[in-house]
C-alpha positions as CSV (number, residue, x, y, z in Angstrom):
1,M,222.4,-65.2,127.5
2,I,225.7,-65.4,125.7
3,T,225.6,-66.9,122.2
4,D,228.4,-68.8,120.5
5,P,229.4,-66.9,117.4
6,T,230.5,-70.1,115.7
7,R,227.1,-71.8,116.2
8,R,224.9,-71.5,113.1
9,R,221.3,-72.0,112.5
10,A,220.0,-74.4,109.9
11,P,219.3,-72.8,106.5
12,G,215.7,-71.4,106.5
13,S,215.3,-71.7,110.2
14,R,214.2,-68.7,112.3
15,P,215.7,-67.6,115.5
16,R,213.7,-68.6,118.6
17,S,212.2,-65.7,120.5
18,R,210.8,-65.9,124.0
19,R,208.6,-62.9,123.2
20,S,206.7,-64.7,120.5
21,T,205.7,-67.6,122.9
22,E,205.0,-65.3,125.8
23,G,202.8,-63.1,123.7
24,A,200.8,-66.1,122.4
25,L,200.4,-67.3,126.0
26,C,199.1,-63.9,127.2
27,E,196.7,-63.6,124.3
28,S,195.1,-67.0,125.1
29,L,194.6,-66.2,128.8
30,Q,191.4,-64.6,129.9
31,P,191.5,-62.2,132.8
32,L,189.8,-63.3,136.0
33,A,188.4,-59.8,136.6
34,Y,188.0,-56.5,134.9
35,R,188.1,-52.9,136.0
36,P,184.8,-51.0,135.6
37,K,186.1,-49.2,132.4
38,D,187.0,-52.5,130.7
39,A,183.8,-54.1,132.0
40,A,181.8,-51.3,130.5
41,A,183.5,-51.8,127.1
42,M,182.8,-55.5,127.2
43,L,179.1,-55.0,127.9
44,G,178.7,-52.0,125.6
45,V,177.5,-49.6,128.4
46,S,179.0,-46.5,130.0
47,R,181.4,-46.6,132.9
48,S,178.8,-44.7,135.0
49,T,176.2,-47.4,134.2
50,I,178.6,-50.1,135.6
51,H,179.2,-48.0,138.7
52,Q,175.4,-47.6,139.1
53,M,174.9,-51.3,138.7
54,I,177.5,-52.0,141.4
55,A,175.8,-49.4,143.7
56,D,172.3,-51.1,143.0
57,G,173.7,-54.5,143.7
58,E,173.1,-55.7,140.2
59,I,176.8,-56.5,139.8
60,V,179.0,-57.8,142.5
61,A,182.4,-56.1,142.6
62,R,185.4,-56.7,144.8
63,T,188.1,-54.3,145.9
64,L,191.7,-55.3,145.8
65,G,193.8,-52.5,147.3
66,S,192.4,-49.4,145.7
67,A,191.2,-51.2,142.5
68,T,187.6,-52.1,141.9
69,L,187.4,-55.4,140.1
70,I,184.5,-57.2,138.6
71,P,184.9,-61.0,138.1
72,Y,184.4,-62.3,134.5
73,S,181.8,-64.8,135.8
74,E,179.8,-61.8,137.1
75,L,179.8,-60.1,133.7
76,A,178.8,-63.3,132.0
77,R,175.9,-63.7,134.5
78,V,174.7,-60.2,133.9
79,L,174.8,-60.7,130.1
80,D,173.0,-64.0,130.3
81,G,170.3,-62.5,132.4
82,A,169.8,-59.5,130.0
83,A,166.6,-59.3,128.0
84,L,166.7,-60.3,124.4
85,S,166.5,-57.6,121.8
86,A,163.4,-57.2,119.6
87,A,165.4,-58.3,116.5
88,T,166.5,-61.5,118.3
89,K,163.0,-62.3,119.5
90,A,161.7,-61.9,115.9
91,A,164.3,-64.2,114.4
């Protein structure tokens, strides 16, 4: 984009940036699916635990090309079905 050097901004105004709006948009979007490494971080377990849960059929994963992906809804289902901790039960 070519800007006109004679065009001036109003005093106190800030230049508009596409990056700032694109960054805000990306931050507000939630991924539809996660790779096992990211899913493990979200659930607070190891990557090998996630792979074992996939192998045992506890988590349904999909393969897209060579990537293993776990839908967000599947992670939420697993977390909702997890047992409550002793501290939570006592509260």
